[in-house]
Structure formats: structure tokens, C-alpha cells
C-alpha positions in Angstrom: -24.0 -9.6 -11.5 -20.4 -8.1 -12.2 -18.4 -8.2 -9.1 -16.6 -4.7 -8.5 -14.3 -4.7 -5.7 -11.1 -2.9 -4.8 -7.6 -4.5 -5.3 -6.0 -4.9 -1.9 -2.5 -5.7 -1.1 -2.2 -9.6 -0.9 0.8 -9.4 1.4 -1.2 -7.6 4.1 -3.9 -8.7 6.5 -7.2 -8.7 4.6 -9.2 -5.7 4.9 -12.7 -5.9 3.5 -15.8 -3.7 2.8 -15.3 0.1 3.3 -11.7 0.0 2.6 -10.1 3.4 1.1 -9.5 2.7 -2.6 -5.8 4.1 -2.9 -3.7 3.5 -6.2 -0.9 1.1 -6.0 2.1 1.0 -8.5 0.7 -2.0 -10.5 -2.6 -0.2 -10.8 -1.2 3.1 -12.3 -1.0 1.8 -15.8 -2.9 3.1 -18.9 -6.0 1.2 -19.4 -6.1 0.1 -23.1 -7.8 -2.8 -25.0 -7.5 -4.5 -28.2 -10.3 -7.2 -28.2 -13.7 -7.0 -29.9 -16.3 -5.2 -27.7 -18.8 -7.7 -26.2 -22.5 -7.0 -26.5 -23.9 -5.8 -23.2 -27.3 -4.6 -22.0 -28.2 -2.2 -19.3 -28.9 -4.3 -16.1 -32.6 -3.7 -14.5 -34.1 -3.7 -11.2 -37.9 -3.9 -11.7 -38.6 -1.2 -14.3 -35.7 1.0 -13.5 -32.7 1.0 -15.8 -29.1 0.6 -14.3 -26.9 2.3 -17.0 -23.9 0.5 -17.9 -21.0 2.7 -16.8 -18.1 0.3 -18.2 -17.8 -2.9 -20.3 -14.7 -5.2 -19.2 -14.5 -8.1 -21.5 -17.4 -10.3 -20.9 -18.6 -8.3 -18.1 -20.0 -4.9 -17.3 -20.1 -2.3 -14.5 -23.1 -0.4 -13.8 -23.8 3.2 -12.4 -25.5 1.9 -9.5 -22.5 -0.3 -8.4 -20.1 2.7 -8.9 -22.5 4.9 -7.0 -22.5 2.4 -4.0 -18.8 2.2 -4.0 -18.1 5.8 -4.3 -20.4 6.4 -1.3 -18.5 3.8 0.6 -15.3 5.6 -0.1 -16.6 9.0 0.6 -17.6 7.7 4.2 -14.0 6.6 4.7 -12.3 9.8 3.2 -14.4 12.0 5.6 -11.9 13.7 8.1 -9.0 14.0 5.6 -7.7 17.3 5.0 -7.8 17.0 1.3 -10.6 15.5 -0.8 -10.7 14.9 -4.4 -13.3 16.5 -6.5 -16.4 14.2 -7.0 -15.6 13.6 -10.7 -11.9 12.6 -9.9 -13.0 10.4 -7.0 -15.5 8.6 -9.3 -12.9 8.2 -12.0 -10.4 6.7 -9.7 -12.8 4.5 -8.0 -14.1 3.3 -11.4 -10.6 2.5 -12.6 -9.9 0.4 -9.3 -13.4 -1.4 -10.2 -12.0 -2.1 -13.7 -8.8 -3.4 -12.4 -10.4 -5.8 -9.9 -12.9 -6.9 -12.5 -10.2 -8.0 -15.0 -8.6 -10.3 -12.4 -11.7 -11.7 -11.2 -12.5 -12.8 -14.5 -9.1 -14.2 -15.0 -9.6 -16.2 -11.8 -12.9 -17.6 -13.0 -11.2 -18.8 -16.1 -8.6 -20.7 -14.2 -11.2 -22.3 -12.2 -10.2 -20.5 -8.8 -12.9 -20.9 -6.2 -13.0 -20.1 -2.5 -15.3 -22.1 -0.7 -17.9 -21.1 2.1 -15.8 -23.0 4.9 -12.8 -20.8 3.9 -14.5 -17.6 3.7 -16.1 -18.4 7.3 -12.8 -19.3 8.8 -11.3 -15.9 7.4 -14.2 -14.0 8.9 -13.8 -15.8 12.2 -10.2 -14.9 12.5 -10.9 -11.3 11.6 -13.5 -11.2 14.4 -11.0 -12.6 16.9 -8.2 -9.9 15.7 -10.9 -7.3 16.8 -11.5 -9.1 20.1 -15.2 -9.8 19.2 -17.2 -13.0 18.6 -18.3 -13.3 15.1 -21.9 -12.2 15.7 -20.8 -9.1 17.6 -18.3 -8.3 14.8 -21.1 -8.7 12.1 -23.3 -6.4 14.1 -20.5 -3.7 14.0 -20.0 -4.1 10.5 -23.7 -3.7 9.7 -23.7 -0.5 12.0 -21.4 0.9 9.4 -23.9 0.7 7.0 -22.2 -2.2 5.1 -24.6 -5.2 4.5 -23.0 -8.5 5.8 -23.6 -10.0 2.4 -21.6 -7.3 0.8 -18.8 -7.7 3.5 -18.7 -11.6 2.9 -18.7 -11.2 -0.9 -15.9 -8.8 -0.8 -13.9 -11.2 1.8 -14.2 -14.2 -0.8 -13.3 -11.9 -3.7 -10.1 -10.5 -1.9 -9.3 -14.2 -1.0 -9.8 -15.0 -5.0 -7.4 -12.2 -5.9 -4.7 -13.4 -3.4 -4.9 -17.2 -4.8 -4.6 -15.7 -8.3 -1.6 -13.7 -7.7 -0.1 -16.7 -5.6 -0.7 -19.0 -8.6 0.2 -16.8 -11.7 2.8 -14.7 -10.0 4.4 -15.5 -6.5 4.7 -19.3 -7.2 6.9 -18.4 -10.3 9.4 -16.1 -8.4 12.8 -17.8 -8.0 16.0 -16.2 -6.3 19.4 -17.6 -7.4 22.2 -18.1 -5.0 24.1 -15.6 -7.1 21.4 -12.9 -6.7 21.7 -13.4 -2.8 25.4 -13.3 -2.9 25.1 -9.9 -4.9 22.4 -8.5 -2.5 24.6 -9.3 0.7 27.7 -7.9 -1.2 26.0 -4.6 -2.2 24.5 -4.1 1.5 27.7 -4.3 3.1 30.2 -2.9 0.6 32.0 -6.1 -0.1 32.2 -5.3 -3.9 32.4 -1.9 -5.5 28.6 -1.4 -4.8 27.8 2.4 -4.8 27.2 4.2 -1.7 24.1 3.9 0.2 21.6 7.0 -0.6 19.4 9.1 1.8 16.3 10.4 -0.4 13.3 12.3 0.3 10.4 12.2 -2.4 6.9 13.3 -3.3 4.5 12.0 -5.6 2.0 14.0 -7.9 -0.4 10.8 -8.6 -1.6 10.0 -12.1 -4.8 7.8 -12.0 -5.0 4.7 -14.2 -6.4 5.4 -17.5 -5.9 9.2 -17.1 -6.3 11.4 -20.5 -2.8 12.9 -21.7 -4.1 16.3 -20.4 -4.2 15.0 -16.7 -0.9 13.5 -17.3 0.5 16.9 -18.3 -1.3 18.7 -15.8 0.1 16.6 -13.3 3.6 17.1 -14.5 3.2 20.7 -14.3 2.3 20.5 -10.7 5.4 18.3 -10.1 7.5 20.8 -11.9 6.1 23.8 -9.7 7.3 21.8 -6.5 10.6 21.5 -7.9 10.8 25.2 -8.7 9.7 25.9 -5.1 12.1 23.3 -3.6 15.1 24.9 -5.6 14.0 28.3 -4.4 14.5 27.2 -1.0 11.2 25.7 0.4 11.7 23.1 3.1 11.1 19.8 1.1 9.7 18.0 4.0 6.8 20.5 4.1 6.4 20.6 0.5 5.8 16.7 0.5 3.4 16.9 3.4 1.3 19.5 1.4 1.7 18.1 -1.9 2.7 14.4 -2.0 -0.1 11.8 -2.5 2.5 9.0 -1.4 1.7 6.9 1.8 4.8 8.5 3.4 3.8 12.4 2.9 3.1 12.9 6.3 6.6 12.0 7.2 7.8 14.3 4.6 8.6 11.7 2.0 11.8 10.6 3.9 13.0 7.3 2.7 16.1 7.1 4.9 19.3 5.6 4.0 19.0 2.6 1.5 21.3 0.5 -0.8 20.8 1.4 -4.4 19.3 -1.8 -5.4 16.7 -1.3 -2.6 15.7 1.9 -4.4 13.7 2.3 -7.6 16.1 2.4 -10.4 15.0 5.6 -11.9 15.5 7.4 -8.6 19.2 6.1 -8.3 19.9 7.1 -12.0 18.5 10.6 -11.4 20.5 11.6 -8.4 23.8 10.0 -9.8 24.9 13.4 -11.0 23.6 15.8 -8.2 25.0 16.9 -4.9 23.5 16.3 -1.5 20.8 18.8 -0.7 19.9 19.1 -4.3 16.7 18.3 -6.0 16.4 16.3 -9.3 15.8 19.0 -11.9 13.1 17.3 -13.9 10.2 15.0 -12.6 10.5 11.4 -12.8 7.7 9.5 -14.6 6.9 6.1 -12.8 3.9 3.7 -12.7 2.3 6.0 -10.0 2.6 9.4 -11.7 5.5 12.0 -11.5 8.1 11.7 -8.8 10.0 14.6 -7.3 13.2 13.5 -5.8 15.8 15.3 -3.5 19.2 13.7 -2.5 19.8 14.4 1.2 23.1 12.5 1.6 25.3 9.6 0.5 27.4 7.4 2.8 29.8 4.4 2.3 28.2 1.1 2.8 29.2 -0.7 6.0 32.3 -2.7 5.8 31.4 -5.0 8.6 29.4 -7.7 6.6 28.7 -9.8 9.3 27.4 -7.1 11.6 23.8 -6.2 12.0 21.8 -3.6 13.9 19.1 -5.3 15.7 16.1 -3.3 17.2 13.9 -4.5 20.1 10.5 -3.1 19.3 6.9 -3.5 20.3 3.8 -2.1 18.6 0.1 -1.8 18.9 -1.9 -2.3 15.5 -5.1 -1.0 14.8 -6.7 -2.1 11.4 -8.6 0.2 9.1 -11.7 -0.8 7.3 -13.1 -3.1 9.9 -15.7 -1.0 11.1 -13.3 2.0 12.0 -12.4 4.9 9.9 -8.8 6.2 9.4 -9.6 9.2 11.4 -11.1 7.2 14.2 -7.9 4.9 14.1 -5.6 7.6 14.3 -7.3 9.6 16.9 -7.6 6.5 19.0 -3.7 5.7 18.9 -3.0 9.4 19.6 -5.1 9.1 22.7 -3.2 5.8 23.6 0.0 7.5 23.3 -1.0 10.5 25.4 -2.2 8.1 28.2 1.0 6.0 28.4 3.1 9.2 28.3 1.0 10.4 31.0 1.6 7.3 33.2 -1.9 5.9 33.0 -0.7 2.6 31.9 2.1 0.8 30.4 2.8 0.3 26.7 2.4 -3.5 27.1 -0.9 -3.2 29.0 -2.4 -1.0 26.4 -1.2 -3.4 23.7 -2.8 -6.2 25.3 -6.1 -4.5 25.4 -6.1 -2.7 22.0 -3.7 -4.3 19.6 -5.3 -6.2 16.7 -2.6 -8.8 15.9 -1.0 -11.7 17.3 1.5 -10.0 19.5 -1.4 -8.5 21.7 -0.9 -11.5 24.1 2.8 -10.5 24.5 2.1 -6.9 25.1 2.9 -6.2 21.5 6.6 -7.2 21.9 7.9 -8.3 18.5 11.3 -9.1 20.0 14.6 -8.3 18.4 14.1 -7.4 14.8 16.9 -7.7 12.0 16.8 -5.1 9.2 14.5 -6.1 6.4 12.2 -8.1 8.7 9.4 -5.6 8.8 7.4 -3.6 6.2 9.4 -0.5 4.9 7.0 2.2 6.3 7.1 0.5 9.8 11.1 0.0 9.6 11.6 3.7 8.5 10.0 5.0 11.4 11.4 2.4 13.9 15.0 3.2 12.8 14.4 7.1 13.6 13.1 6.4 17.1 15.4 6.6 20.1 15.0 3.7 22.8 12.1 4.4 24.9 10.5 6.6 22.5 7.1 6.1 21.1 6.1 7.0 17.4 3.1 8.9 16.2 0.6 6.6 14.4 2.3 5.2 11.4 0.5 4.0 8.5 1.5 0.6 7.0 -0.2 -2.0 4.5 -1.6 -3.6 7.6 -3.2 -0.5 9.2 -1.7 2.0 11.9 0.8 1.3 14.4 2.3 3.0 17.7 5.9 1.9 17.7 7.9 1.6 20.9 11.7 0.9 20.4 13.0 -0.6 23.7 16.6 -1.0 22.8 19.2 -1.7 20.2 22.2 -3.8 19.8 24.9 -4.7 17.3 24.7 -8.4 16.5 26.8 -11.0 14.4 24.4 -12.4 11.9 25.0 -15.7 11.0 25.7 -16.7 7.2 22.1 -18.5 7.3 20.6 -15.3 8.8 22.2 -13.1 6.2 21.2 -15.2 3.3 17.7 -15.8 4.4 17.1 -11.8 5.1 18.7 -11.3 1.3 16.5 -13.9 -0.4 13.4 -12.4 1.2 14.3 -8.9 0.1 15.4 -10.0 -3.4 12.2 -12.2 -3.7 9.8 -9.5 -2.5 11.2 -6.9 -5.1 10.9 -9.3 -7.8 7.5 -10.2 -6.9 6.4 -6.7 -7.0 7.7 -6.1 -10.4 6.5 -9.3 -11.9 3.1 -8.4 -10.4 3.1 -5.0 -12.0 4.2 -6.6 -15.7 1.5 -9.4 -14.9 -1.2 -6.8 -14.6 0.0 -4.8 -17.5 -0.3 -7.7 -19.6 -4.0 -8.5 -18.4 -4.8 -4.7 -19.3 -3.3 -5.1 -22.6 -5.3 -8.3 -23.7 -8.6 -6.8 -22.2 -11.2 -4.9 -23.9 -12.1 -1.8 -21.7 -14.7 0.7 -22.6 -15.8 3.4 -20.0 -18.8 5.6 -20.4 -18.2 7.9 -17.3 -19.6 11.3 -17.3 -16.9 13.1 -15.2 -18.9 16.4 -15.1 -21.8 14.8 -12.9 -21.2 13.5 -9.3 
């Protein structure tokens, strides 16, 4: 049977069955094929024909598989303010299933196999991160109408995809000493590096494999947002109501970043506009159409050896482990209210609720250097004052409450600067290499879909 699972972020903690299928930059490419079509027959259960909905190289995806995955996603989407139409949701889910099927076939051809012991170990760690023994964790998953066999299969496949990416992409990334030196220089203004940029953005997403009519319709929506912004509408409000990016709730605020830490099309587009202005045309990216506003420019710091460290704690709740996004957000909001009402300390609530390794330390992550956390986390952390607790913050790991305990200026050792720079450059190169690698898989695969988008 063809395996049809979502593609998860392999840098994050594994989130299995029931996870929301959201497009990533690497996925948002046009699906095309050139190989000869394989012969495929409809799958049968008893006398009932299960119609083939997509052919992917030497495999198929059936309508029943798509229906099951769509139903799973719908359960996860309940409680969100905006839902896509049934036809659009089916199209997006099928596109994600195709992407995953391509990679699973690639992994099989390379002999990648995750054994039962490795899967068992991962599921045990996942149960422990939820504060449950494995049998109780299994009961909770099954209470969410996810069969344990499906959950276990999803776990194996995500581990397979992680290993495939490690072998084919991440293991081939190298960062030269010159790249490290250039990054450090650009971050601190040692050379003639351009100013840091404070940008806002919003995304009008274009699903993978979207027909040209959908691409043009999305562009029209982006142009309408630009017109509204240039007419004086608040950009943060526009982003919250229109953007399909992960930072929409924060008004699409990217904060100050060095130019080489931003997408090059963004940097090029704002080069000729003044602070406060919106780029006059939508920017086409792998995700769709981006609308970008330049908030401010500032000179890079001249103190190359100085870094601002933040003492931070957090409470992390994961999504897709028996809890919906709405449930997780509601619980974190309740925890925040209780802490602010004096019903307990942040550390006490972290010890009893947080689902990561810092729980035993009351959620204390210690003193954090710039670049040591994921961007969504760091952006909000940098906006908090000491003693302030954030609202729930979405990252690739789940949802966080963030508490900033203090800040200090510190002299970074050369080794610390080089290590941070090497990680930043390597991460950026890995993401680009992964997008290119996945695009090559698309181009070499035969993909034919028979989805009737007029029916749910």
C-alpha cells in the first residue's frame, strides 16, 4: 500500500499523526513530470473499488487514503478563524501527500530502513515528553480517533524522511572559514556591509502544483493588500487578517535583521524605497506572493565582540500529540493568567506542564546568544521586557510561553562568534539546498493527479 504522510520539519521534534498539513517553502514548487506513466490499477477492499486519485512514479494514492488524511486535518483545523474550502483543502492535502510519496520512494531506492527498535525508542521518548508511560500515551492517541498502527507508521515514515534528508542534503553542506568571517563581518559592520533592515511581510500562499489561474488570483489578492497599505491601512492588521505565514498573528513583523539573514528578493525590493513604504509590487517566492514593508534601517553594530544575551525560560506544549492547536493555545493562555494572578510561579508551571527537557529546570534555558533559538521564538523573545511573559508563540516545535528574566551585554569569545556564524550560515545553506533537492525530485518524477476539486 502506498504510504501517504505529511512532510514534517526534520529540524523539529517529531510530530506524528494528526499534525496540520501546512506548506513549507520547499514544497511550494510546481509539480511536473517527464517520466513515462506507470500502469496502475484501482485498489480494492472486498468488492469496493477504491479509486486512484494520483499516480506518483511507481506508486498510487487512493481516494480513501486522501479522505482519511483530509478528515484528520479537518479535526485539527477546527477552531481556526479561517478555513479553506473543502476543494482547496483536498488539493493542498493531496499535494503534500504527493511530496511525501516522492521522498519515501527515494528513501526506499537508497535502502533506508528504520527498524522497530528505533521506532519504539522514539515513541517512548515522545510519551515521556508528554509525562506519560507508553501505554497511557497510546490510549490518548487512540482516544483522538488515530489508530496506533497509523501513528506508529507515521512515526517510522517521518524518521525515514529525516534520515533521507540527512544523507542527501545535510551531510553535504560545508561552511568555509571565509563564509564564517564574512558573516561575522556583515553582522557587526566591520566591512561595508549594508544596514540592518526592519521588515514586515504578509504571504498570500500559492499551493504546490496550483494552476495558473490560481496563481494569478493570489497575485490579485496581494495587489489588493498593497493598495490598502498604500492607502494608509495598518500593515500589522492587514497581515493578521490576510497573511498565511506563520507569523501572521504577530503582524508579519520580522524585526531587525542583517541583509544576509533575509530572503534576497526582500532585500533587493526594499533597496529603493523609504522607511514606512510598501514594495509596490508583490514578490513571487516559493511559498506564493509576498507583500513587504520597510519599517526602518539602522547602522550595524560597530562592537564586533559585544553580544546581547537574554536569560529566558519557556513552557512548551506540542501540537499533534493528542492535542489540537486550539487546545494547546487555550491551555497556555490559562497558565499565563494563573501565573500573572499569583497562583504559582513560572518555574512551577513549567515543571508540571512543559514538554521538553528544560521542564526539570523550571523551563530555564539559561543565557541565550543571538541565533541560538529558532527565529519565531527569538523574534518574540527580543520584544519582551525583563519579567514579561509572552502570549502563546508558534514555532516548529509547538507553542511556547516565553519569560525573559534578564538581559546583559557580553563579550563573545572568537570561538563563540565563529560557532554561531557557522550554524547560521549552515542552516541557511541547508534550507536552500533542501529546496533545490526537492525541486529536482519533482522534475524527475512522473506525477498525475485525478482530483475532482468540485466535490468534497
